[in-house]
N, C-alpha and C positions, 0 to 999 in steps of 0.2 A: 245872558251875562256876553259882552262882547267877546270876541275871542283871543284879542290882545288881552283882556284882563285876566280872561281862561289860561292861557299861555303864560303869564306871570305868575300866577295860582299855583301853575302845577310846578312852575321852576323853584319857587317857594318851598311847597310841599317837598318836592325832591329833594330839595340842599337840606333841609331840617332830617331829611331822613336820613341821608348819609352823613351829614354831622352828627349824629346821635352813632354812629356806626353799625348800621344795617350790613354793611358787606362783610365786617369781620365778625359779626354776630352769625350769619350764615358760615361762614369758613368754620368757625371754632363748632358750631352746633352740629356740622358733618364731621368733624374729627372725633367730637365727644359719641357721637352716634355709632362710628366706626369700634370706638374702644369699646362702649357699652355691649355691641352685638358679642363680641369675642371674650367673654366673663363667665365664668358658673352660672351667674343668675341669665345672661342671656341664652347661652344655650341652653338652659334649664327651660326658658320660656318658648323657645323654638320649637323644642321637643313635646312640650304641651300644646303648642298651638296645632302640631300635626297630629296629635293625638283627639284632642278634642275640638277643633276648629278654633279660627282666632278670635271669630266673637266671644267663645266660651272661655278661651285663655285671658283673653284681657278683662272679663268682667271678673273671672275669679282673682285676677292681678290687683283691680281696681277695688275689690267689693270691703277691704278692710278699711279704706279712707274714706267709704262713703263716696266713692266717685265713680258710679256706674250706671247713671242714668241714661236715657236714650237719647243717640245723637239726633243733631238737627240736620246731618248732613244728608243730603238728599241725591248724593253723584253715583 
C-alpha cells in the first residue's frame, strides 16, 4: 500500500475511534474501576487474591458464569 494511502487510512480509523468516544470511555472506565475497588466486594476480592493467589481468586470469581477458560495472554 502506498504510504500516502496508509496515512489516510490511519487518519480515517483514528477519527472513527475518536468519534465513537474512545477517550470518554477510557476515562469513565478508570473512574468505575476506582469506585469498584473500594466496595465490600472489591475488598473481599483483594483479600481472597492475597490468600489464594490472583489466578485462583479470578477462577473462583468467574466460575459461576462459565467464564474461566484458559487465557490466550502470552505476556
